[in-house]
Structures are given as structure tokens and as C-alpha cells.
C-alpha positions, 0 to 999 in steps of 0.5 A: 904872521899871516894865516889862512883867510876864507873870503866871501866865496868860501875859497881857502887861501894859504899865505906864506909862513916862516921857513921853519914852520913851512918845513914842518908843514911840508913834512906833515903833508908828505906823511899824510899823503903816504898814510892816505896811499897806504889806506887806499891800498888796504881798502881798495886792493890792486887788480891782479892782471892774470887775464884768461889763463889757459893751461894745455891739454891733459890725458888720463884713463877711466874705469881701469880694471887690472885684468881688462885695462881702462874702459876709456881714454879721456883727453882734455883740450884745455883748462881756462881759468877766469880773470881774477880781480881784487874786489871789496864785494863778491860777485853774485855769481862766480865765474867758473873755470872751464874745462873744454874739449873733453874727448871720451874714447871708449875701449869697452863700453862701461858707462859707470866709468864716467863717474870718474871724470868730474873729480879728474877735471876738478883736480885739473882746474884746482877747484870743486866747481867747473864747467865742462864744455865740448864733450864728445863720446867715441865708440871703440875704434871710431875716429869720429864721435857718436855723441857730442854736447856743447856742455855737460852738467853733472846733476848727480853721480850717474846722471849728466845733463847734456846741452846742445846735443848732436847724435850720429845719424839722428836729429840734434836736440837742445838737451837730454839726460845721460843716466847710468845709475838706474840699470842700463845707461840710456839717453833720455829725451823729451816726451819720454823717448830714450836711447840706449847708450850702448846701442848708440856706441855699438859696433857697426856691422861691416857692409 
């Protein structure tokens, strides 16, 4: 019977074996391949091709009081879920779902009602951590917003950080704080300047 021979160049050459032994060898090779594939599937999970999942808009109200109704109506344009992939190691910084296009239309100015929004958008995104992008605040009855921000970050109950801020009739600012847990709700800018939230959303005098 001929066997494997290693020549001077370290090449392995396997020569013909008797038919019975050849069939057994083939079965062993097939089983080995199957075990290897199974092991690879366990150690290296397949990528889930979910892609950027986008859910349609939602509407809900905040600050509802039985006698007075809701303080504001909130509309969410879309919820975007990040792509999910099976990985052996976690990424150092997780990509968060995005809740985009949040319009807050006040029917009566009650800034404390904004505390209800974080829990509401977390429920929509089905996670406790989300990014809120393109947030707009409307005064009662106004068709256009008085305050817009590219991003809103909840720092604590009653305090948001607004980034990329546009204010009606005022210069834009890169960042400010919207605070309503310390008395009157105010926008706090750099160099100690502030603006009352109620003042910004106050009804305009008819010219």
C-alpha cells in the first residue's frame, strides 16, 4: 500500500488507497468539513442584514390635565434604528437609534411637560438611550417654529442641551441650555445671557 510521502520541498502528496479505505477516508473528510462549518457558525455569527430600519411617524400629547387638556401636541417624523451585525466584540461606542423630526406644538405654555418626551421617544425606539434630532418648538397657533435645534440632549430632568440652535428674530447659536427645573423656564446662552422660554413663545401683538 502506498502512503503519503513528504519530499525535500515539504510538499504532501497523497497517493491512491484501496477502494474501501478510500470510502472511509471520504466519509471522514465530509464529517470533518461539516464540523468545521458548524464551528465557524458558532464562533463567527452571520451578519444580520437589517440595514437602517426606519419606522413611520407618531403623534402623542404631553402635559395633559383633565380640566385643561394637553399642554402640547408632539409629532415624531421617524425613528431610525442602526444596522445590527453579529460581532464577537462589542464596539467601544454603541450607535444609538435616532428619533428625528420632533415637533412640539404648545397649546398652552407649560415647559415642565417636556419632561414627558424622553420616556415617550424611548418607548418608540424600544431602548433607554436615543438621539433626538431636529427638534422644533411652536408657540400656540403658530404655523412656524420659534425655536429649532439640530439635536437635543437630556442632561437631567428639567434640563436639555440644545445644539445647532435657531431662534426666531435672533442670531443662531451653536449651543444653549433649556432649563425649567429652577423656576421660570429659560434658555441659557454663553456669557451668562438668558431668554425666558415663555417670552420666546409669547403671543405676538396684532399689528
